[in-house]
C-alpha positions in Angstrom: 0.0 0.0 0.0 2.8 2.4 0.9 3.9 2.7 -2.7 0.6 2.4 -4.5 -1.7 5.4 -4.7 -4.8 6.5 -6.6 -5.1 10.3 -7.3 -8.9 11.1 -7.5 -9.6 14.3 -9.5 -13.2 15.5 -10.0 -13.6 17.5 -13.3 -16.1 19.7 -15.0 -15.0 21.7 -18.1 -11.3 21.5 -17.3 -10.1 20.8 -20.9 -7.1 23.2 -20.7 -5.9 22.1 -17.3 -5.8 18.3 -17.8 -2.5 17.8 -19.7 -0.4 20.1 -17.5 -2.0 18.6 -14.4 -1.2 15.0 -15.4 2.4 15.9 -16.3 3.0 17.6 -13.0 1.4 14.7 -11.0 3.4 12.1 -12.9 6.6 14.0 -12.3 6.0 14.5 -8.6 5.1 10.9 -7.8 7.2 8.9 -10.3 8.6 6.7 -7.6 5.0 5.4 -6.8 2.8 2.8 -8.5 0.0 5.2 -9.2 -3.1 5.9 -11.2 -4.9 9.2 -11.8 -8.7 8.6 -11.7 -10.8 11.4 -13.2 -14.5 11.6 -12.3 -16.0 13.9 -15.0 -19.5 15.3 -14.8 -20.2 15.1 -18.5 -18.2 18.1 -19.4 -19.2 20.0 -22.5 -15.7 21.1 -23.5 -14.2 17.7 -24.3 -12.4 17.2 -20.9 -13.0 13.4 -21.1 -11.6 13.2 -24.6 -8.4 14.9 -23.4 -8.0 12.4 -20.6 -8.6 9.4 -23.0 -5.9 10.8 -25.3 -3.4 10.6 -22.5 -3.9 6.9 -21.7 -1.1 5.8 -24.0 1.5 7.9 -22.1 0.2 8.0 -18.5 -1.8 5.7 -16.1 -5.1 7.7 -16.3 -8.7 6.6 -16.2 -11.9 8.6 -16.6 -15.4 7.8 -15.4 -18.1 10.1 -16.9 -21.2 10.6 -14.8 -24.3 11.7 -16.7 -26.9 11.5 -14.0 -25.1 13.1 -11.1 -23.4 16.4 -10.5 -21.2 17.9 -7.8 -17.6 17.8 -6.7 -18.1 16.0 -3.4 -20.2 13.2 -4.8 -17.7 12.9 -7.6 -15.0 12.2 -5.0 -17.1 9.6 -3.4 -17.5 7.9 -6.8 -13.7 8.1 -7.0 -13.3 6.4 -3.6 -15.6 3.6 -4.7 -13.5 3.0 -7.9 -10.0 3.6 -6.7 -7.7 0.6 -7.3 -5.3 1.4 -4.4 -5.8 1.7 -0.7 -3.9 5.0 -0.5 -6.0 7.8 -2.0 -5.2 11.4 -2.7 -8.0 13.9 -3.6 -7.2 17.1 -5.4 -8.8 19.6 -7.8 -8.1 19.7 -11.5 -7.6 23.5 -11.8 -3.9 23.5 -10.7 -4.8 25.5 -7.5 -3.6 22.4 -5.6 0.1 22.1 -6.4 0.9 18.5 -7.4 4.4 19.0 -5.9 2.9 18.7 -2.4 1.5 15.2 -3.0 4.7 13.4 -1.8 4.6 15.4 1.5 0.9 14.2 2.0 2.0 10.6 1.3 5.0 11.0 3.7 2.6 12.1 6.4 0.6 9.0 5.9 3.7 6.9 5.9 4.6 8.6 9.2 1.5 7.4 11.0 -1.4 9.7 10.0 -4.6 8.2 8.7 -5.6 11.5 7.0 -3.2 14.1 5.7 -4.6 17.5 4.8 -3.1 20.0 2.5 -3.6 23.1 4.7 -3.7 26.8 4.0 -3.9 27.6 7.7 -0.7 26.2 9.2 2.7 27.9 9.1 4.0 27.8 5.6 0.5 27.6 4.1 -1.6 30.4 2.7 -3.8 31.9 0.1 -2.1 35.3 -0.2 -3.6 36.3 -3.6 -7.2 35.9 -2.4 -9.3 39.0 -1.9 -10.1 40.1 1.6 -13.7 39.1 1.2 -12.8 35.6 0.1 -10.5 35.2 3.0 -13.2 36.4 5.4 -15.7 33.9 3.9 -13.2 31.1 4.2 -12.5 31.9 7.9 -16.2 32.3 8.5 -16.9 28.8 7.0 -14.3 27.2 9.2 -15.7 29.0 12.3 -19.2 27.7 11.6 -17.8 24.2 11.1 -15.8 24.3 14.3 -18.9 25.5 16.2 -21.3 23.0 14.7 -19.0 19.9 14.4 -16.4 19.4 17.0 -14.5 16.8 15.0 -13.8 19.5 12.4 -11.5 21.1 15.0 -8.9 18.3 14.6 -7.4 20.2 11.7 -7.0 23.9 11.0 -8.3 23.6 7.5 -11.3 21.3 7.4 -12.4 23.1 4.2 -9.5 21.9 2.2 -10.1 20.0 -1.0 -6.5 18.7 -1.1 -5.9 15.6 1.1 -4.7 12.0 1.3 -6.2 9.1 3.3 -6.1 5.4 3.9 -9.0 3.5 2.5 -9.9 2.2 6.0 -10.9 5.7 7.0 -14.0 5.5 4.8 -14.6 1.8 4.8 -18.2 1.1 6.0 -19.0 4.8 6.2 -22.0 6.2 4.3 -20.7 9.3 2.7 -23.5 11.5 1.3 -22.1 15.0 0.9 -23.6 18.1 -0.6 -21.6 20.7 -2.5 -17.8 20.9 -2.4 -16.6 20.1 1.1 -16.0 16.3 1.1 -13.1 16.5 3.6 -15.5 17.8 6.2 -17.7 14.7 5.7 -14.6 12.5 6.0 -13.4 14.2 9.2 -16.8 14.1 10.9 -17.9 10.6 9.9 -14.6 8.8 9.0 -12.8 6.1 11.1 -9.4 7.6 12.0 -7.1 8.2 14.9 -4.6 10.7 13.7 -4.8 13.6 11.2 -1.8 15.6 10.0 -1.6 18.8 8.1 0.9 19.7 5.3 1.2 23.5 4.4 0.7 24.6 0.8 0.2 27.8 -1.0 -3.2 27.9 -2.7 -2.7 28.9 -6.3 -4.8 31.1 -8.5 -6.7 29.3 -11.3 -4.7 29.5 -14.5 -7.4 28.3 -17.0 -11.2 28.0 -16.9 -13.8 29.5 -14.6 -14.3 29.1 -10.9 -17.3 27.1 -9.8 -17.6 29.0 -6.5 -20.9 31.0 -6.3 -23.7 31.9 -3.9 -25.4 28.6 -4.5 -22.2 26.8 -3.2 -22.4 28.9 0.0 -26.0 27.8 0.4 -25.1 24.2 -0.2 -22.4 24.5 2.4 -24.9 25.6 5.1 -27.1 22.7 4.1 -24.2 20.3 4.4 -23.4 21.6 7.8 -27.0 21.1 9.0 -27.1 17.5 7.6 -23.7 16.6 9.2 -24.9 18.0 12.5 -27.9 15.8 12.4 -26.0 12.7 11.2 -23.1 13.1 13.7 -25.5 13.6 16.6 -24.4 17.2 17.3 -27.9 18.5 16.6 -29.3 16.1 19.2 -26.6 17.3 21.6 -27.7 21.0 21.0 -31.4 20.0 21.7 -30.2 18.4 25.0 -28.4 21.6 25.9 -31.6 23.5 25.1 -33.6 21.3 27.5 -31.0 21.7 30.2 -30.9 25.4 29.4 -34.7 25.6 29.8 -34.4 24.1 33.3 -31.7 26.7 34.0 -34.0 29.4 32.8 -36.6 28.2 35.3 -34.1 28.2 38.1 -32.6 31.6 37.0 -35.9 33.3 36.3 -37.9 31.7 39.1 -35.3 32.4 41.8 -34.9 36.0 40.7 -38.8 36.4 40.9 -38.8 34.8 44.4 -36.0 37.0 45.7 -37.4 40.2 44.3 -41.1 39.6 45.1 -40.9 37.7 48.4 -37.4 37.9 49.9 -36.9 41.6 50.2 -34.6 42.3 47.2 -35.5 45.2 44.9 -36.2 44.7 41.2 -33.3 45.9 39.0 -35.8 48.4 37.5 -36.4 50.1 40.9 -33.9 52.9 40.5 -35.3 54.9 43.4 -33.6 52.4 45.8 -30.6 51.9 43.6 -29.9 48.9 41.4 -27.5 47.0 43.8 -30.1 45.0 45.5 -31.7 43.8 42.3 -28.4 42.9 40.8 -27.4 40.9 43.9 -30.7 38.9 43.4 -29.8 38.5 39.7 -26.3 37.3 40.6 -27.6 34.7 43.1 -30.1 33.3 40.6 -27.5 33.2 37.8 -24.9 31.3 39.9 -27.5 28.8 41.1 -28.6 28.1 37.6 -25.0 27.7 36.5 -24.3 24.9 39.0 -27.5 23.0 38.2 -26.9 23.4 34.5 -23.3 22.1 34.8 -24.4 19.0 36.6 -27.1 18.2 34.1 -24.9 18.9 31.1 -22.0 16.8 32.4 -24.1 13.7 32.9 -26.7 14.2 30.2 -25.7 16.5 27.3 -22.0 15.6 27.2 -22.0 12.2 28.9 -19.8 10.8 26.1 -17.0 13.3 26.9 -17.3 12.9 30.7 -13.8 11.7 31.4 -11.0 12.3 33.9 -12.8 11.2 37.1 -13.2 13.8 39.9 -10.3 15.9 38.6 -11.8 16.1 35.2 -15.2 16.9 36.8 -13.8 19.8 38.8 -11.8 21.2 35.9 -14.9 21.2 33.8 -16.9 22.8 36.6 -14.3 25.6 36.7 -14.3 26.1 33.0 -18.1 26.0 32.9 -18.3 28.6 35.7 -15.9 31.0 34.0 -17.7 30.8 30.7 -21.1 31.1 32.2 -20.0 33.9 34.6 -19.1 35.9 31.4 -22.5 34.8 30.1 -24.0 36.0 33.3 -22.3 39.4 32.9 -23.7 39.5 29.4 -27.1 38.7 30.7 -26.8 41.4 33.5 -25.6 44.0 31.0 -28.4 43.2 28.5 -31.1 43.1 31.2 -30.0 46.4 32.6 -29.8 48.0 29.1 -33.4 47.0 28.3 -34.8 47.7 31.8 -32.9 50.8 32.8 -32.1 52.5 29.5 -35.0 51.4 27.3 -37.6 51.1 30.1 -38.7 47.6 29.3 -40.4 45.6 32.1 -37.7 44.0 34.2 -38.9 40.4 33.8 -38.9 40.8 30.0 -35.4 42.4 30.1 -34.1 39.5 32.2 -35.6 37.0 29.7 -33.9 38.8 26.8 -30.6 38.6 28.6 -31.0 34.9 29.3 -31.6 34.1 25.6 -28.5 36.0 24.5 -26.3 34.5 27.2 -27.6 31.0 26.3 -26.0 30.9 22.9 -22.7 32.2 24.3 -22.7 29.5 26.9 -23.4 26.7 24.4 -20.8 27.7 21.9 -18.1 28.3 24.4 -18.7 25.2 26.5 -19.0 22.9 23.6 -15.7 24.3 22.2 -13.8 24.4 25.5 -15.3 22.7 28.5 -16.3 19.4 26.9 -13.6 19.2 24.2 -14.0 16.4 21.6 
């Protein structure tokens, strides 16, 4: 396996890029027993014909799909038809430099199950991108990291340039939408170690980019589907249920303290706001403790490791994050109640909702790490 590799390349209207791509791949991995497997989505510019013409000089194959479209599903077709157990995935537009392939294969030989060509590790980059495209890329990674903890195993889960062992995807039902096949592999695949190899993302030399608004929409759909399939959506719903119980504790205790225990409402500025904020602080900390216990043994039970020491460490993290969330809640509640004159109970509820999202995202990312 170590010296046999299939290079999977999805194509659609890449006529002008095929020959230089094949030449560069062949030069970079000449010491390997390799094949280049093109999955073409019925290109209208003769892409498949160019590939066929190269068969006499290079170990290339092409499978033309007429009833399916999409880069990610084309890669899955490549996985199914690869002759070797070591597989590299790359684009046909020369934005992924073939000269990096040996480094990806070396990372696999060094013990990694997945090796990712990364723009976001030292030595990597996409310097010639516009500021907007860089922002969109970083935003997409942030969304993936928040919704899918396994995506955090690498810094560039959006990369389309990677290598893997076949065992990573054996028995896994891959059903991606759009372009981000690596994200599907990272979330659903069977692997222990992932490595990253830096590369400089190149500008397209020939042809037109396939990136458009529809691909952005498809990416959001893909995230949502992966969240459901990986169980992260169910986890969020559990967090919501626990959060709802925390709201009852938080909201109910504040109501009891300010209506029956002698504390002033935060909206009662005639007596000062200190008394009301003490009541609000007590109710917040009580709900933090009850929420932590429920989340630790219900929402994140699969990450409940480390015995008492781990429990205590998570409790500290949870408190720190939720205390900041509590400060957000207090600030928002005071803003609406004191500045805007909203009823104090409604103002507190608004603060609770905003703080809830802060608490989920940060605790999922830091307190109960995957």
